[in-house]
C-alpha positions as CSV (number, residue, x, y, z in Angstrom):
1,M,-27.7,-63.9,-43.7
2,N,-24.3,-62.2,-43.7
3,S,-23.8,-60.6,-40.3
4,Q,-22.3,-57.4,-41.6
5,I,-25.2,-56.9,-44.0
6,Q,-27.7,-57.8,-41.3
7,N,-26.2,-54.9,-39.2
8,V,-26.7,-52.5,-42.1
9,L,-30.2,-53.6,-42.7
10,E,-31.1,-53.2,-39.0
11,N,-29.6,-49.8,-39.0
12,I,-31.6,-48.7,-42.0
13,E,-34.8,-50.0,-40.4
14,K,-34.3,-47.6,-37.6
15,V,-35.1,-44.9,-40.2
16,M,-37.2,-46.7,-42.8
17,I,-40.3,-48.6,-41.6
18,G,-41.5,-51.6,-43.6
19,K,-39.0,-51.2,-46.4
20,R,-36.7,-54.1,-45.8
21,E,-36.9,-55.4,-49.3
22,V,-36.0,-52.1,-50.8
23,A,-33.1,-51.8,-48.4
24,E,-31.9,-55.3,-49.2
25,L,-32.1,-54.7,-53.0
26,S,-30.2,-51.4,-52.6
27,I,-27.5,-53.3,-50.8
28,V,-27.5,-55.9,-53.6
29,A,-26.8,-53.2,-56.1
30,M,-24.1,-51.6,-54.0
31,L,-22.3,-54.9,-53.5
32,A,-22.6,-55.7,-57.2
33,R,-21.1,-52.3,-58.0
34,G,-24.3,-51.3,-59.8
35,H,-26.7,-48.5,-59.5
36,V,-30.4,-48.1,-58.7
37,L,-33.3,-46.3,-60.2
38,L,-35.8,-45.6,-57.4
39,E,-39.2,-44.8,-58.8
40,D,-42.2,-43.7,-56.8
41,V,-44.4,-40.8,-55.8
42,P,-43.0,-38.0,-53.6
43,G,-42.8,-38.4,-49.8
44,V,-42.5,-42.1,-49.5
45,G,-38.8,-42.0,-48.3
46,K,-36.7,-42.3,-51.4
47,T,-34.2,-39.7,-50.3
48,M,-34.1,-41.0,-46.7
49,M,-33.3,-44.5,-47.9
50,V,-30.2,-43.3,-49.8
51,R,-29.0,-41.2,-46.8
52,A,-29.6,-44.0,-44.4
53,L,-27.6,-46.4,-46.6
54,A,-24.7,-44.0,-46.9
55,K,-24.6,-43.2,-43.2
56,S,-24.7,-46.9,-42.3
57,C,-21.6,-47.5,-44.5
58,D,-19.8,-44.3,-43.3
59,A,-19.7,-43.3,-47.0
60,Q,-19.3,-39.8,-48.4
61,F,-22.8,-38.7,-49.4
62,K,-23.4,-36.3,-52.3
63,R,-26.8,-35.0,-53.5
64,I,-27.6,-33.7,-57.0
65,Q,-30.9,-32.0,-57.3
66,F,-31.7,-32.2,-61.0
67,T,-33.5,-29.2,-62.5
68,P,-34.2,-28.1,-66.1
69,D,-31.3,-25.5,-66.0
70,L,-28.7,-27.9,-64.5
71,L,-25.5,-28.2,-66.7
72,P,-23.3,-31.2,-67.2
73,S,-20.4,-29.3,-65.4
74,D,-22.7,-29.0,-62.4
75,V,-22.5,-32.8,-62.2
76,V,-19.0,-33.8,-63.1
77,G,-17.1,-30.6,-62.2
78,V,-15.3,-27.8,-64.1
79,S,-11.9,-26.4,-64.6
80,I,-11.5,-22.8,-63.4
81,Y,-8.6,-20.5,-64.3
82,N,-6.5,-19.4,-61.3
83,P,-4.9,-16.0,-62.0
84,K,-2.4,-16.5,-59.2
85,T,-0.9,-19.7,-60.6
86,L,-1.8,-18.9,-64.2
87,E,-3.2,-22.5,-64.5
88,F,-6.6,-24.1,-64.7
89,E,-7.7,-25.9,-61.6
90,F,-10.2,-28.7,-61.6
91,R,-13.0,-28.4,-59.1
92,P,-14.8,-31.8,-58.8
93,G,-18.6,-32.0,-59.0
94,P,-20.9,-34.0,-56.7
95,I,-20.4,-37.1,-58.8
96,M,-17.0,-37.5,-57.1
97,G,-18.4,-39.1,-54.0
98,D,-19.1,-42.6,-52.5
99,V,-22.9,-42.6,-52.5
100,I,-24.7,-40.2,-54.9
101,L,-28.3,-39.3,-54.8
102,A,-29.5,-38.1,-58.2
103,D,-32.8,-36.6,-57.1
104,E,-35.6,-36.3,-59.7
105,I,-33.2,-37.3,-62.5
106,N,-36.0,-37.0,-65.1
107,R,-36.4,-33.2,-64.5
108,T,-33.2,-32.3,-66.3
109,S,-32.3,-32.2,-70.0
110,P,-30.9,-35.3,-71.8
111,K,-27.5,-33.5,-72.1
112,T,-27.2,-33.3,-68.4
113,Q,-28.6,-36.8,-67.8
114,S,-25.9,-38.1,-70.1
115,A,-23.2,-36.6,-67.9
116,L,-23.9,-39.5,-65.5
117,L,-23.5,-42.1,-68.2
118,E,-19.7,-42.4,-68.2
119,G,-19.4,-42.2,-64.5
120,M,-22.0,-44.9,-63.9
121,E,-20.6,-47.3,-66.5
122,E,-16.9,-46.7,-66.4
123,A,-16.4,-45.1,-62.9
124,S,-14.6,-42.2,-64.6
125,V,-15.4,-38.8,-66.0
126,T,-13.7,-37.0,-68.9
127,I,-13.2,-33.3,-68.6
128,D,-11.2,-31.1,-70.9
129,G,-9.8,-34.2,-72.6
130,K,-8.6,-35.7,-69.3
131,T,-10.1,-38.9,-67.9
132,L,-10.4,-38.9,-64.1
133,T,-11.1,-42.0,-62.2
134,I,-13.9,-42.0,-59.6
135,N,-12.8,-43.6,-56.3
136,Q,-14.5,-46.7,-55.0
137,P,-17.0,-47.4,-53.7
138,F,-19.2,-45.5,-56.1
139,F,-22.9,-46.0,-56.0
140,V,-25.6,-43.9,-57.7
141,M,-29.3,-44.0,-56.6
142,A,-31.5,-41.9,-58.9
143,T,-35.1,-41.1,-58.1
144,Q,-37.9,-40.1,-60.3
145,N,-41.6,-39.4,-60.0
146,P,-43.7,-41.6,-62.4
147,I,-46.9,-39.6,-62.0
148,E,-46.0,-36.0,-62.8
149,H,-44.8,-35.7,-66.4
150,E,-45.0,-31.9,-67.0
151,G,-41.5,-30.5,-67.3
152,T,-39.8,-33.9,-67.3
153,Y,-37.5,-35.7,-69.8
154,P,-38.0,-39.5,-70.0
155,L,-34.8,-41.4,-69.5
156,P,-33.5,-42.8,-72.8
157,E,-33.0,-46.5,-73.2
158,A,-29.2,-46.1,-73.1
159,Q,-29.3,-44.5,-69.6
160,L,-31.9,-46.9,-68.2
161,D,-29.6,-49.7,-69.2
162,R,-27.0,-48.3,-66.8
163,F,-29.2,-49.0,-63.8
164,L,-28.7,-52.5,-62.4
165,L,-32.1,-52.4,-60.7
166,K,-35.3,-50.5,-60.8
167,I,-37.2,-50.5,-57.5
168,K,-40.5,-49.0,-56.3
169,M,-41.0,-48.0,-52.7
170,G,-44.8,-48.1,-52.3
171,Y,-46.9,-46.6,-49.5
172,P,-46.6,-47.9,-45.9
173,T,-49.4,-49.7,-44.2
174,R,-51.6,-47.9,-41.6
175,G,-49.6,-49.5,-38.8
176,Q,-46.3,-48.6,-40.4
177,E,-47.3,-45.0,-40.9
178,V,-48.3,-44.7,-37.3
179,E,-44.9,-45.9,-36.3
180,I,-43.3,-43.4,-38.7
181,L,-45.2,-40.6,-36.9
182,R,-44.0,-41.9,-33.5
183,R,-40.3,-41.9,-34.6
184,A,-40.6,-38.5,-36.2
185,E,-42.4,-36.9,-33.2
186,H,-39.2,-36.0,-31.3
187,G,-36.8,-35.3,-34.2
188,K,-35.3,-36.9,-37.3
189,P,-34.4,-40.6,-36.9
190,I,-31.7,-40.2,-39.6
191,E,-29.7,-38.0,-37.3
192,K,-29.5,-40.7,-34.6
193,I,-28.1,-43.6,-36.5
194,E,-24.3,-44.4,-36.6
195,A,-22.1,-46.2,-39.1
196,V,-22.0,-50.0,-38.7
197,L,-19.7,-50.6,-41.6
198,T,-16.6,-48.8,-42.9
199,V,-15.8,-48.0,-46.5
200,A,-12.9,-50.4,-46.5
201,Q,-15.1,-53.2,-45.2
202,L,-17.7,-52.4,-47.9
203,I,-15.0,-52.6,-50.7
204,E,-13.9,-55.9,-49.2
205,L,-17.5,-57.2,-49.3
206,Q,-17.7,-56.1,-53.0
207,E,-14.6,-58.2,-53.8
208,L,-16.0,-61.2,-51.9
209,V,-19.2,-61.0,-53.9
210,Q,-17.2,-61.5,-57.1
211,G,-16.1,-64.9,-55.8
212,V,-19.7,-66.3,-55.5
213,Y,-20.0,-69.3,-57.8
214,V,-22.4,-69.4,-60.7
215,E,-22.9,-72.9,-62.2
216,D,-23.0,-73.2,-66.0
217,S,-26.7,-74.4,-65.9
218,V,-27.6,-71.2,-64.1
219,K,-25.8,-69.1,-66.6
220,N,-27.6,-70.9,-69.4
221,Y,-30.9,-70.2,-67.5
222,M,-30.1,-66.5,-67.4
223,V,-29.3,-66.4,-71.1
224,E,-32.5,-68.2,-71.9
225,L,-34.5,-65.7,-69.9
226,A,-32.8,-62.9,-71.8
227,T,-33.4,-64.6,-75.1
228,Q,-37.1,-64.9,-74.4
229,T,-37.4,-61.2,-73.9
230,R,-36.0,-60.7,-77.5
231,E,-38.5,-63.2,-78.9
232,N,-41.7,-62.0,-77.1
233,N,-44.5,-60.7,-79.3
234,Y,-45.1,-57.7,-77.1
235,V,-41.5,-56.7,-77.0
236,H,-39.9,-54.4,-79.6
237,L,-36.5,-54.4,-78.1
238,G,-35.4,-57.1,-75.6
239,V,-32.6,-56.9,-73.0
240,S,-29.0,-56.6,-74.1
241,P,-26.0,-58.8,-73.0
242,R,-25.3,-56.0,-70.5
243,A,-28.6,-56.9,-68.8
244,T,-27.6,-60.6,-68.6
245,I,-24.3,-59.6,-67.0
246,A,-26.2,-57.4,-64.6
247,L,-28.5,-60.3,-63.6
248,M,-25.5,-62.5,-62.9
249,K,-23.8,-59.8,-60.8
250,A,-27.0,-59.1,-58.9
251,S,-27.6,-62.8,-58.3
252,Q,-24.1,-63.2,-56.9
253,A,-24.6,-60.3,-54.5
254,Y,-28.0,-61.6,-53.4
255,A,-26.6,-65.1,-52.8
256,F,-23.8,-63.5,-50.7
257,I,-26.3,-61.5,-48.6
258,K,-28.2,-64.7,-47.9
259,G,-25.0,-66.4,-46.7
260,R,-24.4,-68.7,-49.7
261,S,-21.3,-69.1,-51.8
262,Y,-23.3,-70.1,-54.9
263,V,-26.2,-68.8,-57.0
264,T,-29.5,-70.8,-57.3
265,P,-32.2,-70.5,-59.9
266,D,-34.5,-69.0,-57.1
267,D,-32.1,-66.1,-56.8
268,V,-32.3,-65.5,-60.5
269,Q,-36.1,-65.7,-60.6
270,Y,-36.5,-63.3,-57.7
271,L,-34.2,-60.7,-59.3
272,V,-35.2,-60.9,-63.0
273,P,-38.2,-58.4,-62.7
274,F,-35.9,-55.8,-61.0
275,V,-33.1,-56.2,-63.5
276,F,-35.0,-56.7,-66.8
277,S,-38.3,-54.8,-66.6
278,H,-37.0,-51.3,-67.1
279,R,-34.8,-52.4,-70.0
280,L,-37.7,-53.7,-72.2
281,V,-39.0,-51.5,-75.0
282,L,-42.6,-52.6,-75.7
283,K,-44.6,-52.5,-78.8
284,P,-47.8,-50.5,-79.1
285,D,-49.8,-53.7,-78.9
286,A,-48.7,-54.1,-75.3
287,R,-50.1,-50.8,-74.3
288,Y,-53.3,-51.5,-76.3
289,D,-53.7,-54.9,-74.5
290,N,-52.7,-53.3,-71.1
291,V,-49.8,-55.6,-70.7
292,A,-46.9,-54.2,-68.5
293,A,-43.3,-55.1,-68.7
294,E,-43.5,-56.8,-65.3
295,E,-46.3,-59.1,-66.5
296,I,-44.2,-60.1,-69.6
297,I,-41.3,-61.0,-67.3
298,E,-43.6,-63.1,-65.1
299,R,-44.8,-65.0,-68.1
300,I,-41.3,-65.6,-69.3
301,I,-40.2,-66.9,-65.9
302,A,-43.3,-69.2,-65.8
303,N,-42.6,-70.6,-69.3
304,T,-38.8,-71.1,-69.1
305,P,-37.5,-74.5,-67.8
306,V,-35.6,-74.2,-64.6
307,P,-32.3,-76.0,-64.0
308,T,-33.0,-79.2,-62.0
309,K,-29.7,-79.5,-60.2
310,R,-30.1,-79.7,-56.4
311,F,-28.1,-76.7,-55.4
312,A,-28.7,-77.2,-51.7
313,E,-26.3,-80.1,-51.8
314,Q,-23.3,-78.1,-53.0
């Protein structure tokens, strides 16, 4: 594994117990310059994960608490008239940060949710007809509660498509929960960790990820997996080419984390459920037959021929 990434993971594990996979996938998204939708019940550490990741990378952390009365200007910023200078001055919103926590994103209106769209896709925001570029690195991790639906607004497909990965935290084991209590007994562990990576180093790693080699047979494999989602009998709307690009970018980042300069089919298979599942629009038949998107993806992976090239010899 890449030594710098290993340091970040070990740092996060000082705060998060038993969530190495979630931490690793979050770093994958960050290195691929994508964003994460973190879905799970309250209290399992979603917010703490984002804070630990930001602190480990010495990144500027901003938090947006989404509520029904939140306005788009509360996210992107607003121009305010200054009577002394007789000019409007732009006051940036919390989206102008390095690591953004969009907490309970499904609790706000679609209008405010859409305020994140341009920033997540283009790394820029348009205010009063002017387009402002968001500095890099720029990483959004949004959280939502899948259980409580009262007073929530489901994310539209267009916004779900902007998230590179969708991850679930899950409950800790009994032993892990006891360890959580031990660490929290004398204060908050998040306050004790220090940065192990600079923002400049993070940007350098992001650029290195783009150089990870993807063989044509692996690209064809990715496209075939995407095509199968569009032809599945349970799927009303399969994944878009944006999802295929997201799979390739995530695979490059994952291979880089594992210390390789090339992507293997195993990398692709591991990441497909996290990249594709939230992008599928299922038919009513799927709900009637109790078939989830993750199960459909598993069947597609099982039934799609894998490239046979021996990548370990490269």
